[in-house]
C-alpha positions in Angstrom: 0.0 -0.1 0.0 2.9 2.6 0.5 4.1 2.2 -3.0 0.5 3.5 -4.0 0.6 6.4 -1.4 3.9 8.1 -2.5 5.3 9.7 -5.5 6.1 7.0 -8.5 9.8 7.4 -9.6 10.4 8.5 -13.4 11.3 4.6 -14.6 7.7 3.8 -13.7 5.7 6.8 -14.6 8.0 7.5 -17.7 7.3 4.5 -19.5 3.6 4.8 -18.5 3.3 8.0 -20.0 5.1 6.6 -23.6 3.0 3.6 -23.6 -0.1 6.2 -23.6 1.9 8.4 -26.4 2.6 5.4 -28.5 -1.0 4.1 -28.5 -2.5 7.8 -29.3 0.1 7.7 -32.0 -1.2 4.4 -33.4 -4.6 5.4 -33.3 -3.9 8.6 -34.9 -4.8 11.0 -31.9 -2.9 14.0 -30.3 -2.8 14.9 -26.7 -3.0 18.2 -25.4 -5.4 19.8 -22.7 -5.5 23.3 -24.2 -7.4 21.9 -27.2 -10.4 21.2 -24.7 -10.6 24.7 -24.4 -11.4 25.2 -28.2 -13.8 21.9 -28.1 -15.5 23.5 -25.1 -16.0 27.2 -26.6 -17.3 25.4 -29.9 -20.0 23.2 -28.0 -20.9 26.6 -26.3 -21.6 28.1 -29.6 -18.4 29.9 -30.6 -18.6 29.1 -34.3 -21.3 31.4 -34.6 -18.8 34.5 -33.9 -15.4 32.9 -35.1 -14.4 30.8 -37.8 -11.5 29.3 -35.5 -14.6 27.4 -33.7 -16.0 25.9 -36.6 -14.8 22.3 -36.4 -16.4 18.7 -36.1 -16.2 19.0 -32.2 -17.7 15.6 -31.6 -14.4 14.1 -32.9 -12.9 15.3 -29.8 -15.1 14.1 -27.1 -12.5 11.4 -26.1 -9.9 14.2 -25.2 -12.5 15.7 -22.8 -12.9 12.3 -21.4 -9.0 12.9 -20.6 -9.6 16.1 -18.8 -12.5 14.6 -16.8 -10.2 11.7 -16.0 -7.3 14.0 -14.9 -9.9 15.9 -12.6 -11.5 12.7 -11.0 -7.9 10.9 -11.0 -6.4 14.2 -9.2 -9.6 14.3 -6.8 -8.7 10.6 -6.1 -5.1 10.7 -5.5 -5.6 13.8 -3.0 -8.2 12.4 -1.2 -7.6 8.7 -1.1 -3.9 8.1 -2.4 -1.9 10.6 -0.3 -0.1 9.9 2.6 -0.3 13.6 3.6 3.5 13.9 4.2 5.4 17.1 3.4 6.3 17.5 -0.4 10.4 16.6 -0.7 11.7 20.3 -1.6 15.3 21.4 -1.7 16.1 23.1 1.5 17.3 26.1 -0.4 14.4 26.4 -2.1 12.5 26.2 1.1 14.7 29.1 2.4 14.2 30.9 -0.7 10.3 30.5 -0.5 10.2 31.9 3.2 12.2 34.9 2.3 9.6 35.8 -0.4 6.8 35.5 2.2 5.6 31.9 1.9 4.8 30.5 5.3 5.1 26.8 5.1 6.8 25.9 1.8 6.7 22.2 1.1 4.1 21.3 3.6 1.3 21.8 1.1 1.1 21.0 -2.8 0.8 24.4 -4.0 1.2 27.6 -1.4 -1.8 28.8 0.5 -0.8 32.4 0.1 -1.6 31.7 -3.8 -4.0 29.4 -3.9 -6.7 29.5 -0.9 -10.3 31.0 -1.0 -9.0 33.7 1.4 -6.8 35.0 -1.4 -9.8 36.0 -3.8 -10.2 38.8 -1.4 -7.0 40.5 -2.1 -6.8 42.8 -5.1 -3.4 41.8 -5.8 -4.1 38.2 -5.8 -7.2 38.8 -8.3 -4.8 40.6 -10.7 -2.3 38.2 -10.6 -4.7 35.4 -11.8 -6.3 37.5 -14.3 -3.1 38.6 -16.0 -1.7 35.1 -15.4 -5.0 33.5 -17.0 -4.4 35.8 -20.1 -0.7 35.2 -20.3 -1.0 31.6 -20.4 -4.4 31.7 -22.6 -2.5 33.9 -25.0 1.0 32.1 -24.8 -1.1 28.4 -25.4 -2.8 30.0 -28.6 0.3 31.6 -29.8 2.3 28.8 -29.6 -0.2 26.3 -31.1 -0.6 24.0 -27.9 0.3 24.1 -24.2 3.1 22.7 -22.4 1.6 19.1 -22.1 0.6 18.9 -25.8 4.2 20.1 -27.0 6.2 18.3 -24.5 4.7 15.0 -24.3 2.8 14.7 -27.8 5.2 16.9 -30.0 8.4 15.9 -28.9 7.1 12.2 -29.2 6.6 12.8 -32.9 9.5 14.7 -33.4 8.0 17.6 -34.2 10.4 20.6 -34.5 8.0 23.2 -33.3 7.4 21.2 -30.3 11.0 21.2 -29.3 11.3 25.3 -29.7 8.4 25.6 -28.0 9.3 23.5 -25.0 12.8 25.5 -25.0 10.8 28.5 -24.4 8.5 27.0 -21.9 11.8 26.2 -19.5 13.4 29.5 -20.5 10.1 31.4 -19.3 10.1 29.2 -16.5 13.4 29.8 -15.4 13.2 33.7 -15.8 9.8 33.6 -14.0 11.1 31.7 -11.2 14.4 33.7 -10.7 13.9 37.2 -11.6 9.8 38.0 -12.1 8.4 35.7 -8.9 10.9 37.5 -6.2 9.6 40.8 -7.5 6.1 39.8 -7.3 6.4 38.4 -3.7 
């Protein structure tokens, strides 16, 4: 039971991801979470306003089930398959997060200073959520997909644009983590 309650090492999860990708490639499907936003907008009738949303959305129902599975799987994992222990962060990271004002880094999956319901009362938090959401949405559309789509599907199928996008994701993440996040907090 202890094996289920702890994070799985790369040599278990990596081959499982590779198996899923091989199956998707075999069946001619591509994986990506952000493409579901287009599907949901199309279902809601956005095709009446923009040609981008005019496509056969019923062919993407399988991808919506992936999102539903991720939501249900995440809930099950946190509620029933978690040992509720502290996350294993590098001590230097914990120290840096504390200097930025995070009270208990490493004790929760995500920092309460950013993700608790109390934060929604703060104008700064609302502004960060709105700006962050717009940037992620724009970036996803501009890059032609999200991190999971490019890093998993795109790299698996040896697409050069996905390699460029993934390199950009890492550079952006490093800039955000080392320069912008300390300024915000």
